[in-house]
N, C-alpha and C positions, 0 to 999 in steps of 0.2 A: 926725725928720730933724736932723741936725747936720752942718755943715761945718767942717773943721779944716785950718789951714795946717800944713804939715809942721814947721814952726819951733816951733810950739806944742806939738807932742807928741813930738818926737825929739830926741836929742842925737846929735852926731857928735864922736867923738875921732879926731884925724888921728894914725895910727901912723907911726913913723919907716921902716918897711919893710912891703912888701906881700906878700900870701900868695903862695907859690911862688916869690916873688922878682919877682912881677909888680907894679911900682912903684905902680899905680893901685888895686890891691886892698887899700887901706889905711885905709879908714874904718870905724871901729867905729861902728856905728849902733844906738842903743838907746832904748826907750821913756823918755819922761821920767816920773818919779815922778808920781803922781796929784796930790799936794798942790803941784806946780810948774806945774800946767795951770790956768790961771784959769778959774773957772767951771764946771769939769767935775767929774763925779762917776764912779765906778767904772761905774754903770749906763750912761753915755753910750758906752761901748766894749764892752758885754756883748753877747752874741748874742740874739736871731738876726735876721739881714736880709741886705742886698744893699748893696755899696758900690762907688762909682766913684772913680777916682783921675784927676786932671787934672794936666796940665803946660801951663803958660802959658795957662790958662783953657780947655783942650780935654782932652776925654775921652781917656784912653790905656789905660784897663784897668777892667775890671769883675770884681768877685769876690763871695764869700759868705762868711758867717761864721755858724756854728750854734750857738757855744758851746763848752764844754770836754767835750763827750761826743760823740765821732765817730759813734757808731752812732745816734744820734738827734738832738734839738735841745733846747737850753734856754737860759735867760736868764741866763748867766754867763759867765766867761771874759773875755778882754781881746783885741780885735781888733788893737790895737797891738802888743802883745808877741807875739802869734800869727801875725800876717800882715804890718802894715804896714811894719814895719822890714825885713823881707825883700824887699819889693817895691822899696823905695827902693834897696837894696843891689844887686838884680839889674837894675833899669832903668837905673841910672847905671852900673853895673858898677864900683862904687867899694867895695863892702862887704868887709870883710876876711875874710868866710867864704864869698864867692862861689866856685862851681866851675862848670865848663862840661863839656858832652859833646864827645868827640873828634870825633864827626860835625858838631857845631855849629862847631868851629874849622875843619874842611875846608870847610864851606860859607861862612864868612866869608872865607876865602881865595880863594873863587871870585867873590866879590862884590866885594871891596875890594883895593887894591894892597897890596903887601907893606910899603910905607912908611906905611900908615895908623897912626895911633898905637895903635888896638885891636889890630890884627894884631901890629904890632911888639911890643908889650907882652906879647902872649901867647906869641909865638915866642921871646922873650927869657927866658921862665919858667926858673927854675933847676931846678925839679922837675915835669915833666908829671904824673907820678903823684899829687903833691899837688893840682896844678890841676884834675884830672879826678876826684879823688876826692870823693865826696859829704861836705858839711860843713853842711848845713842851709840852704843859699841858692843853689840851682841858678838860673842865667841861662840861659833857653831862648833858641833862636836869635832868635825875633821881638824879644825884649827886647835881645839883643845887636845885632841890626840897628838897633833904635831908638837905643840908645847910640852905635853907630858913626856914624850919620847926625848925632848932636848931640855929636860928639867934642869941638866947640869950646866947648861947655857943660860938659862932664863930665870931659874927659880932658886936662885943662890942670894943669899942676903948681902954677900959681898961683892956681887957682879956690878961692874961699872956701866951705867947705861950708855955711855958714848961708845964702849967697846962692843956692845951688843948692836947698837945701830951701824957700826962700821961693817958690819956683816951683810948688811941688807942693801940690794941694788934694786933700783927702779928704772924699767926701760920703757919709755912711752913714744908710740908711733901715732902721730896725729894727723889730721887734715888741716891745712891752713886756711883753706876756703872750700866752699862748696863746689863738688865737681860739675861741670857742664852738664852731665848726662843725668844729674839727680837733683830732686828737690830735697828740703830739710827733713821732710818725713821719709821719704826713701833712703836717705843717707843713714837715719836713726835705724831702720829696719835692717840695713845692710851691715852696721857695725855690730849690732846686737846678734844677727845671724851668724857673723864671723867669729864672734866671741863664743858663742855657745858651741859651734862646730869645733874650735880649737880646744875648747875645755874637753869635749868628748873624745877627741883625739888624744889628749896630752895627760888627761886625769891629774892636774896638779894637786899635791896632798892638802892644800889649804882652801881650794875650791869646795863649796858644799852642794851645789846643784848641778844638774847636767852630767854628772859622773856616771858613766856605764856600771851597771852593777858588778863587782868583782874585778874590776879594771885596775891594775896596779900602775902608779904614776910612771910616765915615761921620763927617763933621766934627759933633761936639756940643760946644756951648758950655757952660762950667761952670753958667752959669744954668739950663741946661735938663736938666742930669744928674738933679737929684732928680725931675723929672716923668718921665723914663724909668724910673727905678728904681721909683717909686710905681705907674706904669702896669703895669709887668711883674709886681709883686706884687699888684696888684688884679685881673688878668686871671685 
């Protein structure tokens, strides 16, 4: 297991203009080179396992990483470059590659007033075709809602990117090798099943699938995230 503060593993470059003319879609979020991450090696970010993302020391997202072979599982790849930068972009709705679904924008308009900074920013887009076009960083509705509720933290022209990053922690529990009782395909199924079961149980606010209808997020402190991930993988 390893825990990483987002400032230790990610860089943000603030761009002068936002995607599609939306001013806040202007953070170029990238993984730091491994030689800039103190005490880390490539193995620390390789597959395969489960991870949790925390904001202000509370769990907000659960995900899995299986390495760089999508049809199986292996102990390679890089979860930061494959997953974690996209999550920060979508959860804060500041990523310069963020795109949203048309249905999500309609749902946001039903939940928040037109003068909300998130709504106003999206409705002021110079190109809705670009805003809704896939670009590798989809922000689904639950993540958009999270950003809307934290607009004072994320959607502020004077916010300092490193201050936002410092409030995010990643907890990664991974297998270092293939268990003697499982082959690669069986381990893939096991990890994905553990992920789904844990999402159903805890209903993190930034997960979009497998959430039971009407279930409120369970409050989980950062200090307890490792235990939940380990338990899910051990069962």
